[in-house]
Every structure is written in structure tokens, then in C-alpha cells.
N, C-alpha and C positions, 0 to 999 in steps of 0.2 A: 576220164581223159585229163591230161595235164594241159593247162593253158600255155600259150606261147610266152607269157611273161611270168611264168612260174619261177620262184626263187627259193633257195634253201638257206636260212641264216646259219652262218658259221662264226667261229671265234677268229681273232686276228691270224691264227695259224691255219685257218681253213678246216678246222675240226668241227664236228657236230657231236653234241652230247646226246647219246642214244637213250630213249625212254624204253628201257628193256621191259619185257614181260616174262612171265614164267614159261618154261618149256611146255609146249602143247603138242603131244604126239598126233592129235587128230588133224593137224594141219599138214601132216606129211603124207605123200602118196608115193608108193614104191614104183621106181622106174620099170621094174619087171612087170608089175600089174598093168602099167600103161602100155608097154609093148605087147603084152598078152591080150590086151583089149578087155580086161575084166574090171576096169575102173568106170564108174558112172560118169559120162561126159558132162553132166550138169554140175558135178563137183568142182570142175576146173574151168567151166565156161565163164568168160568175162572176168577172169581173175588173173593177177600177175603170177606167173609160174617161175620159180627160181630152181635151177638144177644144181645139185651138189651131192656130196658124199657124206656118209655117216659112219663108215667103217673105221675102227681105231687104227688099223694098219696104214691107212692113207694119210694120216697125220693132219687131218683138218678138224680136230676137236678143240674147242675153245672154252674159255671160262668167262662168265659174266657176273655182275653183282648178285644175281638171283640164282644162278646155277653153276655148279662146279664144272660140269662137262656138257656141252651141246655141240651139234654139228656146226661147222663154220658158216654154212649157208644160212643158218637160222639167225646169225648176227646180221647178215644182209637183210633178212626178212624184217628184223626189228628196226633197222634203219629205214627201210621202205615204209613200214607202218608208221613210224614217227613222222616221216615227211607227208604221207597221205592224210593222216589224221591231224597234222599240224600240232601235235603235242610235244613241242620242242621244250627241252629242259634249258632253263636260263642260268647262265653263269655270268653275272654282270659285275661292274666295278663296285656296285653297292654291296655285293656279296663279299668281295675282297676287303672292302672298308670295314664291314661288320666283323669279319674274322680278325682283322688287325686290331680293331678297337676292343674286341672281346679278349684277345690275347693280352693287350696292354692293361686293360682294367683288371683282369684276373691276376696278372703278374703283380700289379701294384697291391692288390688285396693280399696276395701271398707275402709280399715284403712287409706289410703292416701286421698281418695276423699271426704269422709263424712266431715272431718274437713275443707278441702280446699274449696269444692264447696257448701256444705250444703246438707240437707236431700233430697229436691225435685230433684235437678239436678242429684244427685247420684242415686236416685230411677229410673229416666229415663234411665240412663246408665245401671243400673242393669237389667231393662226390655229388653233393647237392647242386652245385653250380654246373657240373658236367651234365647231370640229368636235365637241368633246365636248358642248357645249350642243345642237347640232343632233341628235346621236345620241340624247341623252336625250329631247329633244322628240319625235323619231320613235318611240322606244320607248314613251313614254306614249300617243302617238296610236294605235299599232298594238295595244298590249296592253290599254290601259285606256280608250281613246276619250277621252282627256283632252287638251285643247288648251293648249299652252304657247307663248306668243309669244316666240320666241328673238330676234326682231328688236329688241325693246326693250332687253335688256341688251347685245346686239351693237352696235347703233347708238350707244347712250350710251357704251359702253366705247371704241369706235373714235373717237368725237368727243373723249373725254378724252385718248386716246392722241395724236391730232393736236394737241390743245392743248398737252400736255406736250412733245411733240416740237418744236413751234414755239417754246415758251418756252425749251427747251434750246438750240435753234438760235440764238435771239435772244441768249441769255446768252453762248454761245460767240462769236457775231459781235461782241458788245459787248466781250468780253474781248480778242478779237483787235484790235478798234479801239483799246482802251486800250493794248495792247502796242505797236501801231503808233504811237500818239500819244506814248507815253512814250519810245520809242527811235528815232523817226524822225530826231531831231536828233543822235543819237549814233552810230548804226550805218548801214551802207550799206543801200540798199533791199532787196537780196537777203537780207541777214542779218535784217532786220526781218521779211520775209515768212517766213523759216525759223523765227524765234522765234514769230511769230503762229500758224504751223501747229502748233508744239509748245511751247505756253506752259508746260508742265511743266518745261522746261529753265531757266525763270526761277524761282529760289528766293528768296522774300521773306525779309527779315532779312539776316543775315550768314553767310557761310561762308568757310572757309579754302581758298584756291586758290593754286597756283603760277602766277604771272603775270609779265608784263613791262610795266614802266611807262616812259612817255616824258614828258619835260618839254622844251619848246622855248620859247626866249625871244629876243626881238629885242634885239640889242646896240645900245647908244647910243640907246635909245628916247626918253630925256629930251631929247636934242638934236633928234631928229626932231620930237617933239611941240611943241617950243618955237616952231618956225616956223609952227605952226598955232594959236597962242594966240588969234588973232583969228578963226580959222576952225575951230571944233571939228567942224563937219560934214565938213570936208575931211579931218581926222584920222580920223574914223570911216570915211570912204570908203577911206582908205589902209589902215587896219587890216583892214577887210573884204576888201580886195583881196589882202591877204597871207593872211588866215585861210582864205579860201575854197579856194584850190588846195591849201594844206597839209592842210586837213580832207579834201578829196577823196582825197588820197594815202593818208591814214591809213585812211579808210573802205574804200577799194578793196582794202586788204590786211588785212581782217578786224579792224581796230582799232576801239575804242570811244572816242569823245570823252567825257572826264569833265567837263571845264569849260574855259572861257576865262577867264583872269585878265588883263584888259587886253590886253597884247601877248603873253601867255604861253598856250601850249596844253598841257593835261594830257590824256594818253590812256593807254589800257592795252589789253592783249591777253589772251585766254583767258577772257573773261567779257563778257556773260552766256552766250555760246555757247562751247563748248570748242574749243580750238585747240592741237593737239599741237605745232605749229611756231611758237608765239607769239613766241619770241625771234628766230627768223629773219625772221618777218614784220615785227617791229619794226625790225630792222636794215635790211631792204629799204626800209621806209618812211622811215627816217632818211636813207638815202642818196638816195632819190628826192626828199625835201624839199630837200636840198642842191642836187641837180641842177636843181630847179625855180627856184632863186633867180636864176640868170643871166637867163633870159627874163623873169622877173617884174620884175627891176630895169630891164630894157630898157623894159618897159611904163611903169614908174613914172617913168623918166627922160624918156620922151616926154611924159608928162602934165605933169611939172614944167616942161619947156621950153614947152609949150603955155600953161601958166598963169603963166609968167614967175616961177617959184619956184626957189629953190636946190635942187639935187638932192642928196639924201642916200640912198645905196644901203642896202638892208636887208641886214643880216648877222645870222645867228642862231647860237645855241649850243644843242646838244641833249645831253640826258643820258638814258641808258638803263640800267635795272637790272632784274634778275629775282629773284624770291624769293617766299616765302609771305606773303600779305597777307589781310586780311579784306575781302570784297567783298559788297555788298548795299545795301539801302535804309538810308541814314544820315540822321540829322537829328532833328527833333522831331515831336511829334504834329501840329503845325500845318503843318510844311513839311519835306519830306525829299527826298533825291536819291539816285540810284544811283551809288555812289562806292566808293573803296577806302581802307583804313587799314592802316598797318603800317610797320615799320622800313624795309622795302624801298622804300616810297614816298618816305619822307624822304630816303633815300640817293640815289634817282634825281633828286630835286630838287637835292640838293647837287652831284651830278655835273654837272648842267647848268651850275651856277655855276662849277665848276672848268674848264669848257671855255675860258673867257677867260683864266684864270690860266696854263693850260698852252699857250695859243696854238694850240688845235685847235678844230675845229668840233663834233665828236661825241665824247663821253666815255661809255664803257660800263663796267659793273661786271664783276667776275670771273665771276659766275654767268651773265650774258648771253653773255660771250665763250665760256664752256665749252659753251653750247648752240648756238653758231654758230662752231665752230672753223675752218671753211674760209673764212670771210670774211677780207678783208685788214685785219688789226688789229695794232697795235703796243702793247706794254705801256708805260705812262707812268710809273707810280710806285706805291709803297706809301704810302698817304696815310690819315691820320686826319682826316676832314672835321670842320669846326667843329660842336661839339655832340656828337661821338662820340669815345670813347677807343679803340675797336677799329679797327685799321688794315684797309684794304681794298685789293685790287690793282685798279688801274684801267687801262683801255686806251683807245686812240683807234681809231675805226672809219674806215677810209679807202676801202674799196671792196668789191666783191662777190667771190665765189670766183674768177671769171675773172681779176680783177686780182691776187688772191693767188697765182695760179699763174704769173705772169709772172716772168721772170728778174730784171728790174729791182727788183721788190718783194722777191723772195727774197734778193737781194744786200743790199739795204738792211736787211732784217729781221735778217740774220745779223750785220751790223755793229752794228745797234741793240741787239741782245741782248748782244753783247760789251760795249758801252758801259755797260749797266745793271749787268752783273756787276762791271766795274771800279769803277763808281760806288759800289756797296754794299760793295765791298772797300776803299773809301777810297783806291784807287789813282788819285789825282787826275791825275797827269801822263798816265798811260795813258788815262784817261777823257777827258781834254781832247783827246788825239790822235784818239781814236775819234769824238768829237763833230765834229771837223773833217772826218773821213772821211765821216761821215753827212751832213753838210751838202753835201759834194761829190756824194754819191750821190742826194741827195733830189730826187725828182720828184713827191712826194705832198703838198707843202705843209707839211712838218714843220720847216722852217728856223726858224720862230719858237720852236718847242719846244726845238730844239737850242741856240739862242742863250740861251734862258732857263736851260737846264741848264748852259751854260757859265758864266753869271753865278753860279749856285748853287755850281758846283765851285770857282770862284775864292773865293767867300765861305768855303767849307769849308776850302780850302787855307790861307786866312788865319786862320781860327778853326776848329780841328778839332772835329767833333761828339763826339769821344771814342771810346775803344776799345769801349765798351759800346753804341755806336749800333746800332740794329737796322735801319737803312735806311728808317725810316718818316719821312715828312714830315708835320708837323702843321700843317694849314691854319689860318690866322688869320682868314679871311674865307669867306663863303658862296660 
């Protein structure tokens, strides 16, 4: 019996949280059996009897947290059982405070951990946190009949996780896009993608690195450009026709284009990506550039004949040097560029200028030659380039290691080295004889150099450099 002061606790909206139980068919008695008198009276004596329907067509089928379909009358039975047994489910302000605090704490954790740990580790932590929340919610339900809505902090935290992950992905994608945009004009596509995947390899500012520098310049460009004085677009087309294949050669061999200065190309190796064989790759590039000139000049000649212009073949001089330089973003706050600075850079530029003076196509510094000793190279001189007091040993690069191994080159190199020894010993007559021998053996295009050295020997024979001469030639031009 219910007492006169019996009360049922509800929430502010007059609702009761039902403590549902599993569907139990044994509690049901068919109305037909009652009317037929086949039901044991003891089964319903002293009990509350609720009358309802269970047929699907009568549209009184309901769903509960424990069952997908039960007769609607059973919902009333669950409510009655909750009231009679006083097993009320609690949904207090403490529950709401816990949910809000859990959502806030988990959200702050996501904000801190996603950028710090990354998406996958944070997702694992989120799943562990969710399991802990579900366990705590289950404990409160089974032990204290308290309802805690775990879905609220779980959904809000997961939504924040997705947002932060998307923002991080967008930021990474934007950084990769910037890297691609910044280096697409300087590096090969493969290197750009490698740098985009590992942007940490790009250090902003400046850093000291051992690198190889290349300068390439068109000889007699003033004469060439003069014929285009009324057709500047034609000159631009010609330069682009030259720069494009040369750039392709450099980029294909891990080089970075620093800048174009009119008809001059400046490039370097070993930045922004590391290249342990930077000197060798630079030498291979220089030789490939020289090999590309012949077919390129054939194309230019055909165009000149078609346009009824005088044909001027393109000849180039290349300077290579290796050494410690500063590489990074150089410039001002308004405008900067990824470039290199250092004495080794200046020397590389000077070596390119000396290629014309020594009648060779490629001049390389001592440090570059030491890093590629198996290439076909011949020492040219000890020279103090203009603007420098310290002498450097310079070489000309003639071919790849296969050429260096040939008997013809080995014979020429042996005679060439003897000639330099005689030259520095001021044995002019012996040096002159060795120069003639070198000219006879030359199959590498060194005759212009040997003729220049013959003239220098004649000058020294006429006016001796003195007993204290150190064998250094001091250049008076760049």
C-alpha cells in the first residue's frame, strides 16, 4: 500500500528517470487466458495489474535503453517498479558539473597534445580517456544510481580533436605548398618533394656548410646581344633557349639554382638538402653543360638561318670551387632570397673569369679537385686572383673518370706535370720543349693554354721573375 505522504522525485521539468530492466515475458498474462479462467488466481493476487496491448498493428511498441522493441505498457511497469522499489536514477547538478569539467579538461588536453604529440598518439590518449570516462560513468550508475552523460564530453572532445587535426594538416599542407613554391624554380621536382616531405631539413637564417659553387657565363655576350638591339624579345628568347637546358642539367644532378644574372648562371650543391658527393655532382654537371653546347648551337644556327640573321655560336666558361660558406635566407625584411655568401663563392666567380685567360672551358679550385680526384683534370697554375693576396692552385676539368683512365690522357698528364715543374723551377728552355711536346700530345683542347704558357715563358726568359719567385701568377683582371 502507498502511504498518504508518498512522493515521487522528479527533475525541474516533472520528469522521472526510469530504471529500466530487461524484458521479462514471464510477467505477462494473456487477457484471453484471464477471460477464459485458465490463469492461476495466485499469480495476480495482491499485485498491480497493468492492462495494455502488445500487437504490432496497434502501434504501442516502444524502445528502451535495454530493448529495441517492448510493449508500451511495459514502460509503465518499469516506472511503477522504480517508484515501488525506490531505485530512482539520479541526475544532479554534480553530474552536469562533472560533464562540463570533463569536457573542458579533455578539450584543453587536446589543444596541448595534438600539436605536441601529433594526431595518432593523441587519438590513442583520447580513446584511453574515453574508456576511463565510460568506466567511471558505469561505476556511478551501478553503485550510486547516478546518471553521467559521457557522450557530451566525448563528442565535444572528439570534435575538437578533429578540428585541431584538420588545422594541423592544413598548416602542414600550407608549409609544403610554400616550400614547393619557394624552391620549385631552384630545385628539381624530386628534390622539392623530398624537401616538402621533410621541411625540417630547411633551416631558416644562415648556417655554415661545405658546398660546391658553380658560375657559368656566356663568352662574347656583348657581341651577341648587339645584333638584337632592335629585337630585345629575340635576345630574351635566345637566352632562355640557353638557360633552360643548362638549368635542367644542374637540377637533374641535385644542384640548386641560386640566380640568373643576365647570361650568367650561379648554382650550388649541398643545400638545402645534404649531398655528400656535391663536388662530383658539380663536376658532372659542368661536363654535361659543355656537351650540351654542340647540339644547342646547331639549333641556334638553324634559327639564325631561318631568320636571316648572322650566326654567333654560344661558348661558355665555367668556374667551380668548394669550401665553407654561409647558406640561408639572405636579404632584408622586405625582400630576401635563399643564397650563399663567403670567400669560396667569390673565388668560384673569379675562376669562371679565368677560364678565358687560360683558354680553357672549365676551371676548378683545388678543394673541388681533391673531392673528385678521379676525374680528368690538369693543373693550370698557382694564381692570386684579382682582389686576393693568397694564391690558390687551379685546375681545368676535361672529362670524366673514364677519360682519365685512358692512355692518351695519362701520357699528356705526365708530360704536363713535368712542364709545370720546369716552369716553376725557371728552367725555361726545358719548359719550352715540354710545352711543344704537350701540344703534340694534346687531344683535349689544351693547345690554347700551352700557347699562352709559351708566351709567358718567353716573357720570363726576357725578364726573369727573380730567384725569390714563388711560382704564383698574379692576375690583373677578373
